[in-house]
C-alpha positions, 0 to 999 in steps of 0.5 A: 590805113590798112585794108584786108583787100583792094577790091571786094567783088560781090557776085561770082557770075560771068561779070564778077569772074571777068573782073576777078580774072583781070585783077588777078593777072594784074596783081591786084588783091581781091576777094570774090564772094557769091551768096549761092553755095555752089556754081549755077548749073543751068543754061540761062544765057546762051550766046557769047557776042563777038565783042565779048569774044575779044574780051575773052581773048584778052583774058587768055581763054577764048580758044577754050570758049570756041572749042566748047561752044558752036555756031548758032543753028538754023531756026525752024519755025512751026505753024499751027497748020503743021507747016514750017519755015527754016531760016538763019538766026545770024547773017548768012555770010560773016567774015572776020575783019581786023576791026571785028576779028570774031564775026559771029556770036557763039552759042554756049550755055552759061554753066559752061561759060562760067566753068571755063572762067573759073578754070582760068581764075584757078590757073591764076591762083584764085577761087570764088568764095561760095556761100558768102553773102554781103549783108551791108557796107559803109563807105568813107573817104578812104574805102569801104567796110563790108559785112559778110555772112558765111558758114562761120557767121558774120564778119567784117572786112575792109576794102578800097573798093566794092564792086557789085556784080550781083545780078539784076536784083543787085543788093549793092545797087539797091543799097546805093539807090542806083536806078536800073533803067530799061523797058520790060518786054511784056512777056513772061518766060520759063527757062528749063534744061531738059533732055528730049528725044525725037528732035534734030539738035542741029536746028533751033525749034520754035513752036506756036509761031505767032503766039507769044503766050504759048510759044516754045523754043527748043535750042539744042546745044553742042553735044561733042566731047568738049562740051561733055568735058566742060560739064565734067569740070563744072561738076568737079568744081561743084564737088570741090566748093561743096566739100 
């Protein structure tokens, strides 16, 4: 039986990119598709956990991640009476050990994380296919027949495996009737990426302490040359995928 590819990956965020990089270095054929027409540009996820850094080391780009991000800053919490309290978001002293070589989380906006990952994937000779949406699939004893829709219309491909890395509202998960267990926090939030003046970017500012409904968090990201360079790479990638 012939296949167009071994693995079809639906969703080119951090999870899909991780799988694609691992398959690429092992010589396994795949297609990485993403329904959005260009890479995500916001901060969204802001923290890389120590165990994730170990995965990035294995995939060959942990040094680039470390150079782009930085440690979590102190937290400055402002009370309604104008007073404030400064504390640490992470433990005061953490040291690498053989069992845990990366002791502290890394603060890094998601657009920068994914830009570095796409850069690594390109080094391995592969790129995501943006503007391509999975519209349906059928599984049999040998593999999966998937329907995809893109700029040239709808077409079918045959793959040995389909992997859904398409987020919390996953089309793949819903189509397979797979549950998404968990608990809601009971708090709605809006995430925005803005430029502000007058706040020290070396601390994480939290206003309206004790009022979840009106609380405002202002974390400042690293502003060094390396982060600006990754932003430039990210913008170049958007231009390339949009061409």
